[in-house]
C-alpha positions as CSV (number, residue, x, y, z in Angstrom):
1,M,128.1,-143.8,-17.6
2,G,129.8,-143.4,-14.2
3,R,130.7,-139.8,-15.0
4,I,127.1,-139.0,-15.7
5,V,125.9,-140.6,-12.5
6,L,128.5,-138.7,-10.4
7,A,127.6,-135.5,-12.2
8,V,124.0,-135.9,-11.4
9,L,124.8,-136.8,-7.8
10,G,127.0,-133.7,-7.5
11,V,124.2,-131.4,-8.9
12,L,121.7,-132.9,-6.4
13,L,124.2,-132.4,-3.5
14,A,124.8,-128.9,-4.6
15,L,121.1,-128.2,-4.7
16,Y,120.6,-129.7,-1.3
17,V,123.4,-127.5,0.2
18,V,122.0,-124.4,-1.4
19,F,118.3,-124.9,-0.5
20,G,118.9,-126.8,2.7
21,L,121.7,-124.8,4.3
22,V,122.5,-121.5,2.6
23,V,119.0,-120.2,2.0
24,P,117.7,-120.7,5.6
25,M,120.9,-119.2,6.9
26,V,120.5,-116.1,4.8
27,V,116.8,-115.8,5.7
28,G,117.7,-116.1,9.4
29,L,120.4,-113.4,9.0
30,L,117.9,-111.1,7.3
31,K,115.4,-111.6,10.2
32,L,118.1,-110.9,12.7
33,L,119.1,-107.7,10.9
34,L,115.4,-106.6,10.7
35,I,115.0,-107.1,14.5
36,V,118.1,-105.2,15.3
37,G,117.0,-102.4,12.9
38,V,113.6,-102.1,14.5
39,I,115.1,-102.1,18.0
40,G,117.6,-99.4,16.9
41,A,114.9,-97.3,15.4
42,L,112.9,-97.5,18.6
43,V,115.9,-96.5,20.7
44,V,116.7,-93.5,18.5
45,G,113.0,-92.5,18.5
46,A,112.9,-92.7,22.3
47,M,116.1,-90.7,22.6
48,M,114.8,-88.0,20.3
49,L,111.6,-87.8,22.3
50,L,113.4,-87.6,25.6
51,G,115.7,-84.9,24.1
52,K,112.8,-82.7,23.0
53,T,110.8,-83.1,26.3
54,S,113.8,-82.2,28.5
55,K,114.2,-78.7,27.1
């Protein structure tokens, strides 16, 4: 009986760690990468525009 209780508690703890810690961390990382990508695309676009207008 004790093994079953500990197994259930272990599963609940694992679910808490996955959904409470890992998923928000991954979502935050993806948001950060999206922001960095948009800023990089804007910089590249501005450099290309400046390069074409300076000729």
